[in-house]
ROMI-578374 format. One record per residue (C-alpha): x, y, z. Coordinates in pm, 1 decimal. Layout:
BEGIN
          x          y          z
          X          Y          Z
...
END
This chain:
BEGIN
          x          y          z
    -3045.0    -4465.0     -905.5
    -2663.7    -4528.8     -974.9
    -2423.4    -4402.3     -707.3
    -2055.9    -4280.5     -726.2
    -1958.2    -4638.1     -686.5
    -2173.9    -4805.9     -951.4
    -2047.1    -4522.0    -1200.5
    -1695.0    -4594.9    -1089.5
    -1760.6    -4973.9    -1154.7
    -1917.8    -4921.5    -1536.5
    -1658.8    -4696.2    -1605.2
    -1409.2    -4966.3    -1493.5
    -1598.1    -5219.9    -1677.1
    -1560.7    -5012.3    -2008.8
    -1172.9    -4984.9    -1940.4
    -1102.7    -5317.9    -1977.5
    -1197.9    -5482.2    -1649.7
    -1055.2    -5230.8    -1381.2
    -1186.0    -5225.1    -1046.6
    -1062.0    -4969.9     -753.3
     -769.2    -5081.2     -505.5
     -789.2    -5053.1     -181.0
     -608.3    -4722.2     -118.1
     -877.7    -4552.7     -358.3
     -896.6    -4186.1     -251.4
     -655.2    -4215.5       24.8
     -360.0    -3970.8      100.0
     -545.2    -3730.1     -180.1
     -417.1    -4057.7     -480.9
     -589.1    -4287.1     -641.5
     -502.7    -4668.4     -661.2
     -651.0    -4876.3     -955.5
     -546.5    -5293.4     -954.6
     -568.9    -5359.0    -1345.6
     -638.7    -5785.5    -1337.2
     -531.3    -5986.2    -1603.6
     -716.5    -6244.4    -1739.6
     -629.8    -6548.9    -1491.7
     -719.5    -6302.3    -1184.4
     -350.3    -6233.9    -1092.8
     -372.5    -5855.8     -987.2
     -127.6    -5655.3    -1090.3
       45.8    -5382.6     -860.5
     -152.9    -5052.4     -815.6
      -69.4    -4739.2    -1052.6
      -35.4    -4463.1     -812.7
     -215.2    -4175.6     -986.4
     -226.8    -3842.7     -805.0
     -554.3    -3647.9     -758.3
     -685.1    -3352.4     -894.5
     -676.0    -3082.6     -609.9
    -1076.3    -2935.3     -645.6
    -1053.7    -2571.6     -490.6
    -1437.9    -2408.3     -403.1
    -1501.9    -2190.6     -695.8
    -1490.4    -1811.0     -606.2
    -1175.2    -1884.2     -391.5
     -835.8    -1734.5     -501.6
     -528.6    -1942.5     -327.1
     -327.2    -1701.1     -128.7
        4.3    -1533.0     -297.2
      315.2    -1771.7     -216.8
      623.8    -1610.0      -20.3
      794.7    -1541.3     -327.1
      509.1    -1390.7     -510.3
      479.3    -1144.6     -216.0
      878.7    -1107.4     -202.3
      878.5    -1043.2     -568.0
      586.7     -841.9     -605.3
      745.2     -631.2     -275.6
     1106.8     -618.1     -453.3
      952.6     -490.6     -781.3
      711.4     -210.9     -597.3
     1020.2      -74.2     -371.1
     1240.2      -68.1     -651.0
      980.4      166.7     -848.7
      882.2      326.3     -530.2
     1253.3      406.3     -479.3
     1299.3      554.7     -846.7
      993.9      789.2     -779.8
     1141.8      845.9     -415.1
     1474.4      960.1     -637.2
     1284.8     1168.2     -832.4
     1084.5     1322.7     -578.2
     1419.1     1457.3     -374.7
     1496.6     1518.7     -791.5
     1191.7     1747.4     -786.5
     1252.8     1936.5     -423.4
     1641.5     1968.7     -551.3
     1527.4     2160.7     -880.3
     1249.5     2356.2     -657.5
     1497.5     2463.9     -387.0
     1758.9     2536.4     -634.8
     1568.0     2751.6     -864.7
     1345.5     2915.0     -620.3
     1508.8     2909.0     -287.0
     1315.7     2894.6       61.8
     1119.8     3215.8       19.6
      818.6     3354.2      -76.1
      744.7     3213.8     -353.1
      809.6     2853.9     -262.6
      583.8     2918.6       84.0
      337.8     3068.2     -186.7
      321.9     2718.6     -386.2
      361.2     2474.4     -138.7
       61.4     2633.2       15.5
     -117.1     2491.1     -300.0
       88.6     2197.1     -310.3
     -126.9     2055.1        8.7
     -380.1     2005.5     -269.2
     -203.2     1709.6     -385.3
     -100.5     1572.1      -91.9
     -403.5     1575.6       33.8
     -533.6     1418.3     -276.4
     -308.3     1148.4     -270.3
     -393.5     1019.3       17.2
     -745.0     1070.3       -2.2
     -742.4      908.0     -361.8
     -417.7      717.8     -372.8
     -211.9      576.7      -60.7
     -525.9      539.8      160.1
     -899.4      662.5      190.5
     -981.0      526.8     -143.1
     -799.1      266.0     -127.6
     -954.4      147.9      174.9
    -1255.8       44.4       10.3
    -1173.5      -40.2     -360.4
     -902.3     -295.7     -281.0
    -1126.0     -556.4     -124.2
    -1453.5     -469.8     -283.9
    -1189.5     -595.6     -653.6
    -1027.0     -847.0     -481.9
    -1389.5     -976.3     -428.1
    -1500.7     -933.4     -788.6
    -1210.5    -1086.3     -883.0
    -1301.7    -1361.6     -660.7
    -1601.3    -1391.0     -788.5
    -1467.7    -1354.9    -1131.7
    -1302.2    -1682.5    -1076.1
    -1606.6    -1891.0    -1064.7
    -1620.2    -1835.7    -1434.8
    -1992.1    -1807.6    -1464.3
    -2225.2    -1575.2    -1518.8
    -2147.3    -1170.8    -1612.2
    -1801.5    -1036.9    -1565.0
    -1841.9     -852.1    -1188.3
    -1485.5     -689.4    -1211.5
    -1686.4     -535.2    -1506.9
    -1995.6     -467.5    -1361.3
    -1815.3     -305.5    -1048.6
    -1587.4      -62.6    -1272.2
    -1949.3       31.5    -1528.4
    -2125.7       80.0    -1136.6
    -1852.5      278.9     -918.4
    -1591.2      445.8    -1198.2
    -1885.3      714.9    -1383.2
    -2009.9      836.5    -1084.5
    -1674.5      834.0     -889.4
    -1550.2     1062.7    -1170.7
    -1841.5     1288.1    -1169.2
    -1765.5     1312.1     -816.9
    -1395.2     1439.8     -897.5
    -1457.2     1716.2    -1158.4
    -1725.9     1847.2     -916.8
    -1480.6     1919.1     -633.3
    -1188.3     2002.2     -862.8
    -1418.9     2278.2     -991.7
    -1528.1     2391.4     -659.8
    -1196.9     2433.2     -553.9
    -1073.8     2620.7     -824.6
    -1360.0     2840.7     -759.7
    -1315.3     2864.9     -377.1
     -915.1     2940.3     -440.9
     -872.5     3233.7     -277.3
    -1121.1     3140.1       48.9
     -882.6     2793.1       61.6
     -556.0     3014.3       19.8
     -683.3     3227.2      325.3
     -814.4     2960.2      553.8
     -470.6     2756.3      520.9
     -268.5     3034.4      505.6
     -384.8     3370.7      665.6
      -20.2     3477.4      682.8
       84.5     3471.1      406.3
      303.2     3765.9      204.5
      139.3     3673.9     -212.9
     -151.0     3495.2     -105.8
     -224.4     3600.9     -528.4
       12.6     3358.7     -640.7
      -44.6     3095.5     -403.2
     -421.1     3114.2     -589.4
     -297.1     3072.9     -941.7
     -101.4     2810.2     -799.2
     -378.9     2641.0     -615.9
     -610.8     2686.2     -901.7
     -337.3     2458.0    -1197.6
     -314.4     2158.7     -883.9
     -681.6     2132.8     -816.3
     -707.9     1949.1    -1170.0
     -522.8     1645.2    -1000.3
     -821.3     1601.0     -777.0
     -959.1     1393.1    -1126.9
     -646.0     1268.7    -1215.1
     -547.5     1116.1     -862.9
     -919.3     1039.4     -837.3
     -861.7      823.4    -1169.4
     -542.1      687.9    -1099.7
     -610.5      579.5     -739.3
     -903.9      364.6     -906.7
     -646.3      166.8    -1165.8
     -373.0      153.2     -889.4
     -689.3      -34.4     -695.5
     -829.4     -225.4     -919.5
     -452.0     -391.2    -1054.0
     -352.2     -445.1     -728.5
     -654.3     -668.6     -610.0
     -580.0     -852.7     -979.9
     -204.5     -884.4     -842.7
      -12.0     -674.0    -1095.3
      158.8     -393.2     -936.8
      437.7     -308.9    -1227.2
      200.6        0.8    -1309.1
       75.0      128.8    -1001.1
      430.3      105.2     -837.4
      554.5      336.6    -1139.9
      268.4      657.2    -1113.5
      561.3      815.8     -892.3
      812.8      853.2    -1095.3
      582.8      953.9    -1400.2
      407.8     1210.1    -1183.3
      770.9     1364.9    -1077.0
      889.9     1347.0    -1417.5
      620.4     1572.8    -1548.2
      671.1     1857.5    -1275.5
     1080.3     1792.8    -1304.0
     1017.3     1937.0    -1696.6
      774.9     2184.9    -1660.6
      936.4     2370.8    -1411.8
     1289.8     2334.9    -1611.7
     1112.6     2472.0    -1908.7
      871.8     2653.0    -1795.3
     1050.6     2828.0    -1473.6
     1159.0     3120.0    -1641.8
      882.0     3248.9    -1777.1
      584.5     3168.9    -1500.6
      836.9     3129.8    -1222.4
      697.0     2862.4     -933.8
      366.3     2856.1    -1180.7
      565.3     2611.9    -1372.5
      556.9     2370.6    -1069.1
      172.0     2384.2    -1063.4
      177.6     2305.4    -1383.4
      398.5     2008.5    -1343.1
      122.2     1884.8    -1076.7
     -115.9     1905.8    -1348.6
       84.9     1723.8    -1613.7
      216.1     1456.6    -1361.7
     -134.5     1384.8    -1261.2
     -230.8     1283.2    -1639.5
       48.9     1045.0    -1689.3
       -3.1      866.2    -1330.3
     -290.0      761.5    -1501.7
     -157.4      679.3    -1874.3
      105.3      504.2    -1696.0
     -196.8      259.4    -1580.3
     -440.2      250.3    -1832.2
     -361.7        6.8    -2071.4
     -259.0     -251.0    -1801.1
     -611.9     -182.2    -1642.7
     -763.9     -275.8    -1986.6
     -604.1     -608.2    -2045.3
     -741.1     -723.2    -1721.8
    -1120.8     -560.4    -1784.1
    -1118.2     -653.1    -2186.8
     -862.3     -928.3    -2205.9
     -929.5    -1326.5    -2161.9
    -1220.3    -1392.5    -1973.2
    -1041.8    -1508.6    -1673.5
     -768.9    -1273.3    -1571.6
     -829.9    -1309.7    -1230.0
     -532.5    -1429.8    -1049.3
     -360.5    -1771.1    -1183.9
     -406.4    -1990.6     -879.0
     -779.9    -1907.4     -887.4
     -830.2    -1982.7    -1268.1
     -649.8    -2300.6    -1249.0
     -861.6    -2422.6     -963.3
    -1193.1    -2325.7    -1103.6
    -1018.6    -2490.8    -1459.3
     -971.6    -2798.5    -1211.1
    -1307.8    -2813.9    -1090.3
    -1487.8    -2769.3    -1432.2
    -1202.8    -3025.9    -1607.1
    -1327.4    -3311.6    -1365.4
    -1676.1    -3234.5    -1365.1
    -1660.3    -3275.4    -1771.7
    -1507.2    -3618.9    -1713.8
    -1758.6    -3761.9    -1546.8
    -1744.6    -3961.3    -1187.6
    -1520.8    -4241.3    -1332.9
    -1179.6    -3975.4    -1269.3
    -1309.5    -3893.3     -924.7
    -1384.1    -4138.2     -644.7
    -1704.9    -4096.8     -452.6
    -1598.0    -3831.2     -225.2
    -1419.6    -3602.6     -474.7
    -1719.8    -3665.8     -727.4
    -1975.1    -3548.4     -477.6
    -1755.1    -3251.4     -369.3
    -1721.1    -3104.7     -730.3
    -2105.6    -3177.7     -787.2
    -2185.5    -2959.6     -434.5
    -1920.5    -2652.2     -575.5
    -2048.6    -2639.7     -909.1
    -2416.5    -2646.9     -758.3
    -2340.3    -2382.3     -536.2
    -2144.4    -2180.3     -742.1
    -2447.5    -2187.5    -1009.7
    -2740.4    -2134.5     -704.0
    -2489.4    -1819.2     -593.4
    -2450.9    -1669.5     -900.7
    -2861.0    -1728.5     -975.3
    -2940.1    -1567.2     -623.1
    -2686.6    -1306.7     -598.4
    -2538.2    -1214.4     -943.1
    -2273.7     -945.8     -956.5
    -2446.8     -657.5     -862.8
    -2532.0     -696.4     -530.7
    -2209.2     -808.5     -454.7
    -2069.3     -503.5     -604.2
    -2350.4     -243.1     -457.0
    -2259.4     -410.4     -104.2
    -1874.1     -376.2     -135.0
    -1868.6        9.6     -204.2
    -2166.1      164.5      -48.3
    -2125.5      464.4      173.6
    -2111.5      394.8      499.5
    -1828.0      183.9      406.4
    -1684.9      487.8      219.4
    -1732.5      823.5      448.0
    -1512.0      660.4      737.6
    -1223.3      558.4      532.4
    -1209.3      896.8      335.6
    -1272.0     1096.7      684.1
     -993.7      923.4      838.3
     -794.4      979.1      558.6
     -890.0     1359.6      568.0
     -784.2     1388.6      959.4
     -502.1     1223.7      848.2
     -380.1     1441.0      634.7
     -488.6     1755.8      796.3
     -158.9     1716.8     1003.9
        2.2     1919.4      702.6
     -292.6     2122.5      739.8
     -213.4     2286.5     1091.3
      167.4     2291.7     1048.2
      107.1     2490.0      734.0
     -101.1     2714.8      926.2
      107.8     2776.7     1243.8
      401.8     2799.9     1045.1
      248.7     3103.2      839.8
      278.5     3347.2     1118.5
      648.9     3264.3     1176.0
      945.7     3436.7      959.1
      950.1     3363.4      570.0
     1087.1     3012.5      462.6
      940.2     2845.0      779.9
      664.2     2670.9      563.5
      938.9     2509.6      336.6
     1143.6     2380.1      582.4
      948.4     2202.6      700.7
      841.3     2094.1      364.4
     1210.1     1974.1      297.3
     1258.8     1799.3      673.6
      924.5     1611.8      624.1
      976.2     1508.2      252.4
     1318.1     1366.1      331.5
     1216.4     1216.5      653.6
      909.2     1024.1      502.5
     1136.1      797.8      276.7
     1225.3      532.8      538.6
      826.3      527.6      629.8
      736.0      524.7      240.4
      991.1      244.6      172.2
      887.1       -6.5      480.1
      551.2       22.0      389.4
      568.4     -148.6       76.1
      515.1     -490.1      222.2
      227.5     -375.6      357.5
       55.3     -228.4       25.4
      171.3     -600.6     -108.4
       -8.2     -766.6       84.9
     -323.0     -533.3      178.5
     -500.9     -771.6      -86.7
     -414.6    -1078.1       69.0
     -512.8     -930.7      386.6
     -818.1     -865.3      230.1
     -918.8    -1187.8       99.7
     -843.3    -1370.3      423.1
    -1066.2    -1139.9      606.8
    -1370.2    -1193.0      341.3
    -1299.4    -1589.5      379.4
    -1345.7    -1545.1      728.5
     -926.0    -1710.3      814.9
     -888.1    -1463.2     1105.9
     -592.0    -1711.7     1168.1
     -418.9    -1662.8      865.8
     -489.1    -1291.4      870.9
     -318.8    -1214.6     1239.7
       -8.1    -1397.9     1131.1
      -25.2    -1140.0      792.9
      -81.7     -842.0     1062.3
      207.9     -951.6     1259.5
      446.8    -1015.2     1021.0
      350.4     -674.7      830.7
      410.9     -477.1     1147.3
      730.9     -653.9     1202.9
      930.6     -607.9      910.8
      801.8     -262.5      841.6
      863.0     -129.5     1206.7
     1245.2     -273.8     1164.8
     1304.8     -118.3      816.7
     1177.8      250.5      936.4
     1334.4      213.6     1268.6
     1663.3      173.6     1094.0
     1595.8      463.8      844.3
     1496.3      690.4     1153.6
     1782.6      616.5     1318.0
     1982.2      714.1      980.5
     1788.5     1033.8      965.1
     1849.3     1135.4     1236.2
     2192.5     1070.6     1269.0
     2324.9     1201.5      924.2
     2028.4     1505.9      897.1
     2277.2     1795.8      818.4
     2500.5     1607.2      620.0
     2199.7     1455.2      373.5
     1992.3     1829.8      380.7
     2395.3     2023.6      293.1
     2462.5     1752.5        3.8
     2069.6     1740.3     -125.8
     1972.2     2096.0     -100.7
     2290.9     2338.1      -41.2
     2311.4     2538.6     -403.9
     2159.3     2804.5     -593.7
     1914.5     2991.5     -368.0
     1949.7     2728.0      -86.5
     2147.8     2885.7      188.9
     2386.9     2752.9      463.0
     2152.5     2876.6      644.0
     1833.5     2679.6      557.5
     2032.4     2419.6      541.3
     2091.1     2377.6      952.9
     1708.0     2495.6     1012.5
     1562.5     2218.3      772.1
     1788.1     1943.5      899.7
     1690.8     2060.3     1309.2
     1321.2     1970.2     1216.1
     1466.5     1691.6     1002.7
     1578.1     1537.7     1280.1
     1250.5     1641.1     1546.9
     1075.1     1422.2     1234.1
     1250.9     1095.0     1261.6
     1107.7     1050.9     1599.4
      765.3     1057.0     1487.7
      883.8      751.9     1176.0
      748.6      419.4     1371.6
      409.9      599.4     1486.9
      362.9      746.4     1123.1
      454.2      347.0      993.1
      223.6      134.3     1250.8
      -84.2      379.2     1166.4
      -21.0      274.7      761.5
       14.0      -82.9      859.5
     -242.6     -134.7     1112.8
     -527.4       87.4      986.2
     -536.2     -108.8      677.8
     -693.1     -425.6      877.4
     -918.0     -159.2     1029.1
    -1109.4     -143.6      636.5
    -1024.9     -458.8      532.3
    -1289.4     -634.5      693.0
    -1576.4     -499.5      472.8
    -1726.9     -309.3      762.4
    -1801.9       44.1      888.7
    -1589.6      129.4     1157.0
    -1521.9      450.5     1327.5
    -1242.2      379.0     1580.0
     -983.1      431.7     1358.4
    -1116.0      785.6     1307.6
    -1169.0      871.3     1652.0
     -798.6      735.1     1716.8
     -686.4     1018.7     1468.6
     -903.0     1242.2     1599.1
     -723.0     1243.6     1907.9
     -361.6     1230.7     1763.0
     -471.8     1585.8     1614.8
     -596.4     1740.5     1880.1
     -237.5     1650.1     2079.2
     -104.5     1814.0     1722.7
     -303.2     2115.2     1753.2
     -225.3     2214.9     2102.1
      131.0     2102.4     2139.7
      172.1     2270.6     1827.6
       12.6     2563.0     1944.1
      191.2     2565.0     2275.8
      556.5     2617.9     2125.6
      509.9     2746.4     1816.3
      645.2     3093.0     1942.4
      897.3     2955.7     2157.3
     1070.9     2689.9     1974.3
      933.8     2835.5     1613.3
      927.9     2477.6     1349.8
     1087.7     2280.4     1586.8
      795.5     2257.1     1819.0
      578.9     2232.3     1561.2
      745.9     1910.6     1415.2
      766.4     1767.4     1776.9
      419.3     1806.8     1799.7
      347.7     1588.2     1497.9
      598.2     1338.6     1640.1
      391.1     1311.4     1947.9
       69.5     1357.1     1744.2
       95.8     1016.9     1552.2
      245.7      821.5     1805.9
      -59.3      880.9     2025.7
     -258.7      770.5     1713.6
      -48.9      451.1     1646.4
      -66.8      354.7     2032.6
     -444.9      387.5     2001.3
     -448.0      178.7     1653.6
     -258.2     -102.2     1870.6
     -461.3     -111.2     2154.1
     -790.8      -97.2     1965.7
     -698.4     -440.5     1758.9
     -961.9     -747.7     1824.0
    -1241.3     -898.8     1677.4
    -1507.9     -667.0     1722.5
    -1284.0     -433.2     1508.9
    -1013.5     -527.8     1378.4
     -777.3     -848.1     1349.9
     -707.7    -1008.7     1679.8
     -317.6    -1014.3     1748.8
     -122.8    -1067.0     2059.2
      -74.6     -747.9     2133.2
      131.3     -747.3     2416.6
      361.7     -969.0     2230.5
      363.2     -736.7     1944.7
      475.9     -431.4     2186.3
      704.0     -603.8     2345.1
      909.6     -684.8     1999.0
      855.5     -349.7     1869.3
     1096.9     -220.2     2194.7
     1354.7     -428.8     2049.5
     1432.1     -282.4     1738.5
     1341.9       88.5     1926.3
     1623.4       18.7     2166.5
     1853.7      -68.9     1867.5
     1774.3      257.4     1676.6
     1851.7      484.7     1948.5
     2177.5      320.2     2020.9
     2236.1      373.2     1668.4
     2153.1      668.9     1580.6
     2375.2      842.8     1870.2
     2662.1      592.2     1743.1
     2634.4      727.2     1405.9
     2595.9     1081.9     1512.0
     2945.5     1114.5     1713.9
     3082.4      918.6     1410.8
     2937.7     1154.6     1172.4
     3051.7     1532.2     1337.8
     3392.6     1405.1     1389.5
     3430.1     1423.2      977.6
     3448.3     1767.5      774.6
     3354.3     1609.9      442.4
     2971.4     1619.0      399.5
     3038.2     1270.6      198.0
     3242.5     1109.0      422.8
     3053.3     1211.4      696.6
     2708.3     1034.4      617.0
     2882.0      761.1      475.1
     3052.2      724.2      841.7
     2763.7      784.0     1003.4
     2550.7      552.3      775.4
     2773.9      293.5      808.0
     2788.4      285.4     1191.6
     2412.4      275.5     1256.2
     2371.8       39.5      988.3
     2640.8     -159.5     1163.0
     2543.2     -150.2     1525.6
     2137.1     -172.6     1434.7
     2197.9     -481.2     1297.7
     2436.9     -606.6     1559.3
     2244.6     -533.7     1809.8
     1854.7     -699.9     1623.4
     2093.1    -1006.5     1676.8
     2193.6     -956.4     2013.4
     1825.1     -858.0     2125.7
     1703.0    -1160.5     1948.8
     1484.6    -1010.5     1688.8
     1395.1    -1250.5     1402.2
     1119.3    -1072.0     1227.6
     1392.9     -950.1      920.0
     1616.3    -1267.9      813.1
     1294.6    -1474.5      655.3
     1177.5    -1199.9      480.4
     1558.4    -1101.0      333.7
     1620.3    -1489.4      258.1
     1231.2    -1457.0       54.4
     1379.8    -1175.9      -91.9
     1684.1    -1312.5     -205.6
     1539.2    -1647.7     -323.8
     1264.3    -1437.1     -540.4
     1542.2    -1260.9     -717.7
     1754.8    -1534.1     -784.3
     1484.7    -1838.1     -878.5
     1266.3    -1791.6    -1151.7
      909.9    -1767.5    -1103.6
      712.9    -1847.4    -1442.7
      403.9    -1823.0    -1290.8
      391.2    -1461.3    -1157.9
      347.1    -1226.4    -1405.1
      388.6     -779.0    -1361.5
      232.6     -661.0    -1631.9
END
């Protein structure tokens, strides 16, 4: 039997008496010493050796890729958020903050819960790791396509479940409205709106499924555009049908917008499923192609170690395909034991809104509307700060699937630091300029100055809990990315809900909507603290908790000082536009300077990477 060395000697003789030099295989290079006929050796020619990556592994994305993907996601998310503000402005302008809007906002609970369960959290925590595993298996390039197998085994059953839940909500709309808002003056209008919005269970479920699949393929453009399509549908329906159907037109817009969310992603997902065979991330495909090409060329193209490695990788890949196949992995990735704690956590988290509206339904007319408008505006900084976590979620899932806990730990700590710094800047600005923001956004038409004052007060209270909301969104991904069931996040969220309920019930009579908002902020902060303290090898990613908390205290202190300074400057200017400009500028300058003084270093590297990604073309990255 011939070994690798014999094969290389025969190949060298056939190529003209070439033999390997002494540096062969060292430092990733091969040196071949060419000999003249008289025996005098020429200088060795150094040829770079091909990198042989294990088949089925997908290389982690570069910082430039993550920065560009985050930028694309953030830009489209900002566009969607602005259209969301336009939607709320249109709702306030056309229908004010009274009985009609309260009825619609009770029905709005359905799309809010559905978005959390099916798009933003919930199913995404299960489907993104499952699709990431299928994409990695697809990179092997042999056997049946595991991505298509995953879709075939999960999509029909999920779609049937979505249809059943939507039908159940339509049939039980009167009972749902009575449970959510027992003190509502016009429950009939709320029932009609609830039946229309119930259709979003199917459309949001399909949209969330498409988003998870595309993000696992590192395609972020279409998933980031879904809220642009959604809010466009609602705004159009309100202006076209508002005179005839009243606030029911907004519920029709929810149904139309949900269909547009699916339509915005379907073409891109179809290309991934039915396009070229290996549409996995380019790095993984290139690694598989390199190994396959090296094996096809025979042992002469590699030194002994590399040839042996390529042979072992190919054999291991083929053995894995024969032994496992795509079916078992798909079944294991989306089993009920993983889905149940994820969905229950998302539902428990969304119940904060249900508690708020239940308590506010006993207050004077308009209380639910004031809470809604304040919450929508206050959470914009949180949504933007979590864009990085949305992009890096497949990266985290991949690292944990490969057992690379160090890379996962670094990723989590970096994401928490950057997201916290971003959201605290937004929270300081919201607190400092709340009256001016609400005035400029909503005070027109049926939305009065009294509504502005009440909403601004609530929004300032909400801003206190924005850091807690961001930490929960960033940390809970780590618990559900490891591919094993865990109930700890649900327990932490349940503790926060208990705090929200008790504090809200105890303060609503004395403080009204402010007490409800304070209960929300305290409850989510309790959950964030429990999730942070529970990070460890057994449940999640073992981060350096004390160091993370110490680093978080720095931007918190900076945000408090910036908010006070910004509020003082904004209160000295009469014009809402100038007051907002003065307060926002003061908050930004004070916050950035204090971050510099306190030695916070999390934001500068991320900013430099994002800047480089904008100014330099990355030809290997595609966002379709």
